[in-house]
C-alpha positions as CSV (number, residue, x, y, z in Angstrom):
1,M,0.0,0.0,0.0
2,E,2.8,2.4,0.8
3,N,4.2,2.3,-2.7
4,L,0.8,3.3,-4.2
5,I,0.6,6.4,-1.9
6,K,3.0,9.3,-2.5
7,V,3.6,10.4,1.1
8,N,3.8,14.2,1.6
9,T,7.0,15.6,3.0
10,G,7.6,19.2,4.2
11,N,5.7,21.7,6.2
12,L,2.2,20.4,5.6
13,T,2.9,16.8,6.6
14,S,0.3,15.6,9.0
15,D,-2.4,12.9,9.4
16,I,-4.8,15.2,7.5
17,F,-2.4,15.8,4.6
18,Y,-0.8,12.4,4.6
19,G,-0.2,12.0,0.9
20,S,-1.9,11.3,-2.5
21,I,-2.7,8.4,-4.8
22,R,-3.0,8.5,-8.5
23,I,-6.1,6.7,-9.9
24,N,-7.0,7.0,-13.6
25,G,-4.7,10.0,-14.0
26,Q,-6.3,11.9,-11.1
27,D,-4.5,12.7,-7.9
28,I,-6.6,11.9,-4.8
29,S,-5.7,13.3,-1.4
30,V,-5.1,10.7,1.2
31,S,-5.5,11.3,5.0
32,N,-4.3,9.0,7.8
33,L,-6.9,9.8,10.5
34,L,-8.4,6.3,11.1
35,K,-6.8,3.2,12.8
36,E,-8.0,-0.2,11.7
37,D,-9.3,-1.8,14.9
38,I,-11.0,1.2,16.5
39,V,-14.8,1.8,16.3
40,Y,-15.5,5.4,15.2
41,N,-18.7,7.5,14.9
42,F,-19.2,8.2,11.2
43,R,-21.7,10.6,9.5
44,M,-22.3,10.2,5.8
45,T,-24.4,12.1,3.4
46,G,-25.8,10.8,0.1
47,K,-27.9,12.1,-2.7
48,A,-31.3,10.5,-3.2
49,K,-32.7,10.0,-6.7
50,A,-35.1,12.8,-6.1
51,G,-32.1,15.1,-5.6
52,F,-32.3,15.8,-1.8
53,Q,-29.5,15.0,0.6
54,T,-29.8,12.2,3.2
55,I,-27.7,12.0,6.4
56,R,-26.9,8.8,8.2
57,D,-24.9,8.2,11.4
58,L,-23.3,4.9,12.2
59,S,-20.6,3.5,14.5
60,C,-18.2,0.9,13.1
61,A,-14.6,0.2,12.3
62,P,-13.1,1.5,9.1
63,A,-13.1,-2.1,7.6
64,D,-16.9,-2.3,8.1
65,L,-17.6,1.1,6.5
66,A,-17.5,-0.3,2.9
67,W,-20.8,-2.1,3.6
68,S,-22.5,1.2,4.0
69,L,-21.0,3.0,1.0
70,S,-22.9,3.4,-2.2
71,K,-22.6,5.2,-5.5
72,H,-24.8,8.0,-4.0
73,T,-22.4,8.7,-1.1
74,T,-21.0,12.2,-1.3
75,V,-19.2,12.8,2.1
76,V,-18.2,10.6,5.0
77,E,-17.0,12.3,8.2
78,V,-15.5,10.9,11.3
79,E,-15.9,12.3,14.8
80,R,-12.6,12.9,16.7
81,L,-12.3,14.2,20.3
82,I,-9.6,16.8,20.7
83,D,-9.1,18.2,24.2
84,G,-12.5,17.0,25.1
85,R,-14.3,18.7,22.2
86,S,-15.9,16.9,19.3
87,Y,-14.7,17.7,15.8
88,W,-15.7,16.2,12.5
89,F,-13.1,15.4,9.8
90,H,-13.8,14.4,6.2
91,V,-12.5,10.9,5.4
92,L,-14.2,10.4,2.0
93,T,-15.3,13.1,-0.4
94,T,-16.8,12.5,-3.8
95,K,-18.4,14.4,-6.6
96,G,-20.0,12.8,-9.6
97,G,-18.9,9.3,-8.5
98,K,-15.2,10.3,-8.3
99,W,-13.1,10.6,-5.2
100,Y,-11.4,13.8,-4.2
101,S,-10.1,12.6,-0.8
102,I,-10.1,9.4,1.1
103,D,-8.6,7.9,4.3
104,K,-5.8,5.3,4.1
105,A,-7.7,2.9,6.3
106,I,-10.7,3.0,3.9
107,L,-8.5,2.4,0.9
108,E,-6.9,-0.6,2.6
109,S,-10.4,-2.2,3.4
110,I,-12.1,-1.7,0.0
111,T,-12.4,-4.8,-2.2
112,V,-12.8,-5.1,-5.9
113,G,-16.5,-6.0,-5.4
114,D,-17.0,-2.8,-3.3
115,M,-15.4,-0.7,-6.1
116,H,-17.7,-2.2,-8.8
117,Q,-20.8,-1.7,-6.6
118,A,-20.1,1.8,-5.2
119,F,-17.3,3.5,-7.1
120,S,-17.4,2.2,-10.7
121,K,-15.8,5.5,-12.0
122,M,-12.8,5.0,-9.8
123,I,-11.8,1.5,-11.2
124,D,-8.2,1.4,-12.3
125,W,-7.2,-1.9,-13.9
126,N,-3.5,-1.0,-13.8
127,I,-3.5,-0.7,-10.0
128,W,-5.4,-4.0,-9.7
129,N,-2.8,-5.7,-11.8
130,Q,-0.1,-4.2,-9.7
131,V,-1.6,-5.5,-6.4
132,N,-2.5,-8.9,-8.0
133,A,-6.3,-8.5,-7.6
134,K,-8.0,-11.4,-9.4
135,T,-11.5,-11.7,-7.9
136,H,-14.1,-9.5,-6.4
137,A,-13.0,-10.6,-2.9
138,C,-9.5,-9.2,-3.4
139,K,-8.4,-5.9,-1.8
140,S,-8.3,-3.1,-4.4
141,F,-5.3,-1.2,-3.0
142,V,-3.4,-3.7,-0.9
143,N,-1.0,-6.3,-2.2
144,N,-2.8,-9.7,-2.6
145,K,-0.8,-12.9,-2.3
146,K,-0.3,-14.8,-5.4
147,A,-2.0,-18.2,-5.5
148,A,0.4,-21.1,-5.3
């Protein structure tokens, strides 16, 4: 996963501005706010067919978040407590079915099947060949072991 993400160096290096990944010729900002095994409070917005926004709150680990994502998801935020105060940070932003920013933990948990279902405009066959993704159960952005 580390070789797919170009990690930022310099003054703006932080968990919010962790790096970027190039998918289909587009640079997508990558944050590093989420840890794998921790349950977070997420708030997501989506656009209904009628055009109005829907808001949904859920608590889950980043690996389970993919079950709730759809092609209509526009923003996913995570609640973080800083000095006892609650702040909401964007961990996935989309427009027109394309990503503009995403968290590293979400990238590591998304499978090829999740990509086909929710983010068909973000499919990049070159990356999938690079990480040896052969089936819908394979991870989209993490190296998959080659079958013996």
